[in-house]
N, C-alpha and C positions, 0 to 999 in steps of 0.2 A: 325231600329237602331240595331247595333250589336257591340259587343266587342270581340276582339281576343287577345290571348296571342301568341306572336311570339318569336323566339329565341333572337331577338334584343330588344324586349320591348312589349308595349301594344299598340293596335290599336283600336280606337273607331270610328265607322262610323255612321253618322246620315244622314238624307236626305239632309242636307245643307253642311256638310264638313266631312273630315277625319282628325282625330288628332292622331299623333304618339308620344308616350312617350318612349324614349329609357330607358332601364333599368338603365343606368348610371346616369340618371337624377332623379331616384326614390329614395327619402330619406326614405319613409315609406308608408305603406298602412294600413289604418284603416277603421273604420266605421263612417259614418256621415248620414246626412239626404238628401233626394232628394231636389234639389234646387228650382224647378219650378212647376207650375201648381197644379192640384188637388192632385197629389201624394205628393207634398211638403206640401200642406195644411193639409194632413192627416198623416204627419210625417212618410212617407215611408223611409226606410233606404237604403243606398247604400254604396259601397266601395268608399273611398276617397284616392286619391294618393297625397302625399305631394311631389311636384316636384320642384327640384332646377335646373333651367336652367343656362347654362354657362353664366357668366358675370352678372347675376342678384344677387342683394344683399340679397334678402329674398326669401325663397321658397314660392310657391303658392299651394293652395289646388285645386285639380281637381276632382270634384265628378263624379263618373262613373254612372250617372243616368240610363244609359241603362241597368245596372245590378241591379237596385234598386228593392225593394220588400217590402211588408207589413209583419208585424209580423204574423206568422201562429197561428191559434187557438190551434193547438195541440203541441205536443213535437217536438223537432228537430230544426234544423237551417233553417233560411230563405234562399232563393236564394242568397240574398245579402251577407249573412254571409258565405255561401259556396263559393261564388265567391271571397270574400276577402281572405279566407283561401287558395284557389287555386292560387291566384295572389301572395300571400306571399311565397308560396312554390316555384313558378316559379322564383320569385325575389331571393330567397335564393339559388336556384340552379345556377342561372346566376352569383351571387356573388362568389360562390365556384369555378366556372369555370373560372372566370375573375381574380382570384388572381395569 
């Protein structure tokens, strides 16, 4: 499983499918919990994209489980927190260029 930031949005590839989220559909990016499996049971955190698809009445949450991680024992940010920060920076840059 992998996640990529591209000039036009976010791409998440798993063994089963590829999901593309255009920057124009991203309302916000925050932190949430991993949704499935043992990681979810252990409260691992992951970036969560709030996505508003064209024609949809309500936005949907899309957890980026591929970027999830556990709270580190020491100081510093987790992989998930660093990923969310980087995604927000890329989103902000896209918004500035799209105005």
